C-alpha positions as CSV (number, residue, x, y, z in Angstrom):
1,M,87.0,18.7,104.8
2,N,86.5,17.8,101.2
3,S,83.2,18.8,99.6
4,T,81.6,17.4,96.4
5,A,80.3,19.5,93.6
6,I,77.2,18.6,91.7
7,V,77.5,19.5,88.0
8,L,74.5,19.8,85.6
9,L,75.5,18.3,82.3
10,A,73.0,18.1,79.5
11,G,70.0,18.1,81.9
12,G,71.4,15.2,84.0
13,L,73.0,15.4,87.5
14,W,76.3,13.6,87.8
15,A,78.6,13.5,90.8
16,A,81.8,15.4,90.0
17,A,85.2,15.0,91.5
18,P,85.8,16.0,95.2
19,L,87.0,19.6,95.4
20,T,90.5,19.3,96.7
21,A,93.7,21.3,96.4
22,D,95.4,18.5,94.4
23,V,94.2,16.8,91.2
24,A,93.0,13.2,91.3
25,R,95.7,10.8,90.1
26,L,94.2,7.9,88.1
27,T,96.6,5.0,88.0
28,T,95.0,1.6,87.1
29,E,91.4,2.5,86.5
30,H,89.4,2.1,83.4
31,V,89.2,5.7,82.2
32,D,87.8,7.4,79.1
33,I,88.6,10.8,77.5
34,K,85.0,11.7,76.8
35,A,83.2,14.1,74.4
36,V,80.4,15.8,76.3
37,Y,77.4,17.9,75.0
38,Q,76.8,21.2,76.6
39,P,73.4,22.5,75.4
40,N,73.3,25.5,77.8
41,D,76.7,26.8,76.7
42,A,76.2,29.5,74.0
43,T,79.7,29.3,72.7
44,N,81.0,25.8,73.1
45,K,78.4,23.0,72.7
46,L,81.1,20.4,73.1
47,A,83.6,19.8,75.9
48,I,86.1,17.2,76.8
49,A,85.9,15.5,80.2
50,I,87.5,12.5,81.9
51,N,85.3,9.6,83.0
52,D,86.5,7.1,85.7
53,D,84.4,4.2,84.6
54,D,85.3,2.0,87.6
55,H,84.2,4.5,90.2
56,R,81.5,6.3,88.1
57,I,83.0,9.7,88.5
58,L,83.0,12.3,85.7
59,Y,85.8,14.8,86.1
60,R,86.6,18.1,84.6
61,S,89.8,17.7,82.6
62,S,91.6,20.1,85.0
63,E,90.8,17.9,88.0
64,V,92.7,14.9,86.8
65,A,96.2,13.6,86.2
66,L,96.5,10.4,84.1
67,V,99.4,8.4,85.4
68,V,101.6,6.4,83.1
69,A,103.4,4.1,85.6
70,E,107.1,3.3,85.3
71,V,106.2,-0.3,84.4
72,A,104.8,1.0,81.1
73,K,108.4,1.7,80.0
74,L,109.9,-0.7,77.4
75,V,112.8,-0.8,75.0
76,L,111.9,-1.0,71.3
77,P,113.2,-4.3,70.0
78,G,113.5,-2.8,66.4
79,D,112.7,0.2,64.3
80,Y,109.1,1.3,64.6
81,P,108.7,4.6,62.8
82,P,107.5,7.1,63.9
83,L,107.6,5.7,67.5
84,G,111.4,5.3,67.6
85,S,114.3,3.1,66.7
86,A,115.7,-0.1,68.1
87,G,117.0,0.5,71.6
88,D,114.8,3.6,72.3
89,N,112.7,3.9,75.4
90,L,109.0,4.2,75.1
91,W,106.3,4.4,77.8
92,I,103.0,2.9,76.5
93,L,99.5,2.7,77.9
94,P,98.3,-0.2,75.8
95,Q,95.0,-0.6,74.0
96,T,94.5,-4.0,75.7
97,Q,94.0,-4.0,79.4
98,N,96.9,-4.5,81.8
99,P,95.9,-4.5,85.5
100,A,99.1,-2.7,86.4
101,L,98.4,0.3,84.1
102,L,95.7,2.8,83.3
103,Y,93.3,1.5,80.8
104,L,92.5,4.6,78.7
105,G,89.9,4.9,76.0
106,L,88.1,7.5,73.9
107,S,84.4,7.8,74.2
108,A,81.4,9.5,72.5
109,E,78.9,7.3,74.5
110,N,75.9,8.7,76.2
111,D,77.2,7.4,79.6
112,P,76.4,8.8,82.1
113,P,73.0,9.5,80.5
114,G,72.6,13.0,79.1
115,V,76.3,13.7,78.3
116,M,76.0,12.8,74.6
117,P,72.3,12.2,73.9
118,P,71.5,10.4,70.6
119,G,70.2,12.4,67.7
120,V,71.8,15.7,68.6
121,F,74.9,15.3,66.4
122,T,75.1,13.9,62.9
123,G,77.8,11.8,61.2
124,Q,80.7,11.4,63.6
125,L,82.8,13.6,66.0
126,T,86.5,14.3,65.4
127,L,89.1,14.5,68.1
128,R,92.1,16.6,67.2
129,L,95.6,17.0,68.7
130,V,96.2,20.8,69.1
131,A,99.5,20.9,71.1
132,V,101.9,18.8,73.3
133,D,103.7,20.5,76.1
134,G,106.2,18.1,77.7
135,P,109.7,16.7,77.7
136,G,109.2,14.3,74.8
137,H,106.9,13.2,72.0
138,F,103.4,11.9,72.2
139,F,101.7,9.2,69.9
140,L,98.3,7.7,69.6
141,W,97.9,4.6,67.6
142,Q,96.3,1.2,67.2
143,A,98.0,-2.0,66.3
144,D,96.5,-4.4,63.8
145,A,96.5,-8.2,63.9
146,I,99.7,-8.5,61.9
147,G,101.7,-5.9,63.9
148,G,101.1,-2.9,61.7
149,L,100.7,0.6,63.2
150,D,97.7,2.8,62.5
151,V,99.1,6.1,63.9
152,R,96.4,8.8,64.5
153,M,98.5,11.4,66.4
154,N,102.2,12.0,66.2
155,S,103.9,15.1,67.7
156,R,107.4,14.0,66.5
157,D,106.8,15.4,63.0
158,G,104.9,18.5,64.1
159,I,101.2,18.9,64.7
160,S,98.9,19.3,61.7
161,E,95.4,18.5,60.4
162,A,96.6,14.9,60.1
163,D,96.7,14.5,63.9
164,R,93.1,13.5,64.4
165,T,90.9,10.5,65.0
166,P,87.2,10.0,64.4
167,L,84.8,9.3,67.3
168,A,81.7,7.5,66.2
169,L,78.7,8.6,68.1
170,G,77.8,6.1,70.8
171,S,81.3,4.5,70.5
172,H,83.9,3.5,73.0
173,E,87.3,2.7,71.6
174,H,90.8,1.9,73.0
175,F,94.2,3.0,71.6
176,N,97.9,2.9,72.5
177,Y,99.3,6.1,74.1
178,G,103.0,6.5,73.8
179,F,105.6,8.9,75.4
180,T,109.3,9.0,74.5
181,T,110.5,10.0,78.0
182,N,109.3,10.5,81.5
183,G,107.9,13.7,83.0
184,V,104.7,15.8,82.9
185,Y,102.9,16.3,79.6
186,Q,100.0,18.5,78.7
187,V,98.4,16.9,75.7
188,V,96.0,19.5,74.3
189,L,92.9,18.1,72.5
190,Q,89.8,19.5,70.8
191,V,86.6,17.8,69.7
192,E,84.4,18.9,66.9
193,G,81.1,17.8,65.4
194,R,77.9,19.1,63.7
195,R,74.5,19.1,65.2
196,A,71.5,18.0,63.2
197,G,70.0,21.0,61.4
198,V,73.0,23.2,61.9
199,A,75.2,24.4,59.0
200,T,78.5,24.8,60.9
201,N,80.5,22.6,63.2
202,D,80.7,23.0,67.0
203,Y,84.0,22.9,68.7
204,S,85.2,22.4,72.3
205,L,87.8,24.6,73.9
206,A,91.3,23.4,73.4
207,T,91.6,21.2,76.5
208,P,94.9,20.2,78.2
209,I,95.0,16.6,79.5
210,R,97.7,16.1,82.1
211,F,99.8,12.9,81.8
212,E,102.3,12.1,84.5
213,V,104.9,9.6,83.0
214,E,106.8,8.1,85.9
215,P,109.3,8.4,87.4
216,L,108.6,12.1,87.8
217,P,111.6,14.3,88.2
218,P,112.1,15.7,91.7
219,A,110.3,18.9,92.4
220,P,112.4,22.1,92.1
221,A,113.9,23.2,95.4
222,T,112.6,26.8,95.2
223,P,109.9,28.7,93.2
224,F,112.8,30.4,91.3
225,A,114.1,26.9,90.3
226,A,110.6,26.0,89.1
227,W,110.5,29.2,87.0
228,Q,113.9,28.3,85.5
229,E,112.7,24.8,84.6
230,K,109.5,26.2,83.1
231,H,111.4,28.5,80.7
232,W,114.5,26.3,80.1
233,P,113.5,22.6,80.7
234,G,116.6,20.5,81.1
235,V,119.1,23.4,80.8
236,T,121.7,23.8,83.5
237,D,124.0,26.5,82.0
238,E,124.2,29.3,84.5
239,A,125.1,31.7,81.7
240,I,121.5,31.2,80.5
241,I,119.4,30.3,83.5
242,G,121.4,31.9,86.3
243,P,119.9,34.7,88.4
244,E,122.3,37.3,87.0
245,A,122.2,36.0,83.4
246,D,120.5,38.1,80.8
247,P,119.8,35.8,77.8
248,D,117.4,38.2,76.1
249,R,119.9,41.1,76.5
250,D,117.3,43.6,77.7
251,R,119.6,44.6,80.6
252,R,117.3,43.0,83.1
253,P,118.8,39.9,84.7
254,N,116.7,36.8,85.3
255,R,116.4,37.6,88.9
256,L,114.4,40.7,88.0
257,E,112.6,39.0,85.1
258,Y,111.3,36.5,87.6
259,A,110.5,39.0,90.4
260,Y,108.7,41.3,88.0
261,A,106.9,38.5,86.1
262,F,108.5,39.3,82.7
263,D,109.4,36.9,79.9
264,P,113.1,36.1,80.1
265,K,113.3,34.9,76.5
266,K,112.4,38.2,74.8
267,P,113.2,41.9,75.6
268,D,110.3,43.4,77.5
269,G,108.9,46.9,77.4
270,D,109.7,49.4,80.1
271,G,107.8,47.9,83.1
272,T,110.3,49.4,85.5
273,P,109.2,51.0,88.8
274,S,107.5,54.4,88.3
275,L,107.5,57.4,90.7
276,S,104.7,59.9,91.2
277,L,104.3,62.8,93.7
278,V,101.1,63.1,95.7
279,A,100.1,66.4,97.4
280,R,99.6,66.1,101.1
281,K,99.2,68.7,103.9
282,T,102.8,68.2,105.0
283,G,104.2,68.4,101.4
284,R,104.5,66.2,98.4
285,A,104.9,62.5,99.1
286,A,106.6,60.1,96.7
287,E,104.7,57.0,95.6
288,I,106.6,54.2,93.8
289,T,104.6,51.6,91.8
290,F,106.2,48.3,90.7
291,R,105.3,44.9,89.5
292,R,105.5,41.9,91.8
293,N,105.2,38.3,90.6
294,L,102.7,36.6,92.8
295,A,104.4,33.2,92.4
296,A,107.8,34.6,93.4
297,T,107.5,33.8,97.0
298,D,111.3,33.5,97.4
299,A,111.9,37.1,96.0
300,V,112.3,39.8,98.6
301,F,111.7,43.4,97.6
302,R,113.0,46.3,99.7
303,L,112.0,49.8,98.6
304,E,114.4,52.3,100.1
305,A,115.0,56.1,100.0
306,G,118.1,58.1,100.7
307,P,119.6,61.6,100.3
308,S,122.3,60.5,97.9
309,V,123.3,57.6,95.7
310,V,125.3,56.1,98.6
311,G,122.5,56.5,101.2
312,P,122.1,56.2,104.1
313,W,119.0,54.2,103.1
314,T,115.7,53.9,105.0
315,S,112.9,51.4,104.1
316,I,109.5,52.5,102.7
317,T,106.7,50.1,103.8
318,E,103.4,52.1,103.7
319,V,101.2,50.3,101.1
320,T,98.7,52.6,99.3
321,G,97.6,50.4,96.5
322,I,97.5,46.8,95.2
323,E,96.1,46.1,91.7
324,D,95.8,42.5,90.7
325,R,96.8,41.9,87.0
326,G,96.5,38.1,86.9
327,G,99.8,36.4,87.8
328,Y,101.3,39.6,89.0
329,E,100.3,42.7,90.9
330,L,101.0,46.4,90.8
331,L,102.1,47.4,94.3
332,T,102.3,51.1,95.3
333,L,104.3,52.2,98.4
334,R,104.4,55.7,99.8
335,E,107.3,57.5,101.6
336,A,106.1,59.4,104.7
337,T,108.9,62.0,104.5
338,P,107.9,64.9,102.2
339,V,110.3,65.3,99.3
340,E,110.7,69.0,100.2
341,S,112.4,68.1,103.5
342,T,115.7,67.2,101.7
343,A,117.7,68.8,98.9
344,A,117.7,65.6,96.9
345,R,115.9,62.3,97.2
346,F,117.0,59.0,95.7
347,Y,115.1,55.7,95.6
348,R,116.1,52.1,94.9
349,L,114.4,48.8,94.8
350,P,116.9,45.9,95.4
351,V,115.4,42.4,94.9
352,E,117.1,39.4,96.5
353,L,116.3,35.7,96.1
354,L,116.1,33.5,99.2
355,D,118.3,30.4,99.1
356,E,119.8,31.6,95.9
């Protein structure tokens, strides 16, 4: 059953989004990217939220995906720098309302009451583009009456101080939002402004806004495939992305980079399994500690022990410690057989990928 959170914003209660496993996908609503005042936050007095004007729901940015439907796609009839050249595809959420598309604005209004109370800030706010993570370029612009382009944000030429737009206090304004190809984008924005009587500006956190430009590519078949796509979007060369490839040349193939939660694009530090001996009444027991990527649900670890490098091998399954490191864990397993019981003891940790 879904529940509803009640969030206190600037002294006023406002119904937040239903708490579900998936984000809310907004498709044809009238929606605003909204600057919000947070008086009780000691560090960030400003925040960026998403307001569904049609349904009167104020979302946290992480709760929403803004959908750019496939009907937003057009072919440029001529050269429109920096948007593209004649014949290029461009997906546009327009500044004028189209019932088939999301109608997306920018807002510094005090709506719902309390989110941007008048008199708190002086002058105007500024919305900045911080980063764009996606398969193509992002643009924000307005078109004038004679077809000219007033481009406020443009990721094609890199992101700089020029990628900004003012937000007049109490204002609500619409723009064109452009994307050069389909796929999922994280457009990272930050808002700043100065409160009355304060000598320095306040800033929001750099806030990712998720845009889903349709048609979305099919979901990866396995978690490992998703990991490959994350690190090498659009690359299919097995010599780079394959499980046994070693593009960073640190002698750790991608299969292990993935399973251990390492970065496959740069040589990592040691991070290999470590062995320690623990005194017990029956003799010293070997404990092996290794990293395990929590997202690598298709990676199978088998810690094994044997009397020689050729075995025979027996499995070690007794877990004595799990330490969460955020994204991966340090897992410690103990062998029941005392090391003194054999002349030599060897350990190995093969890692296999399911449906490889």
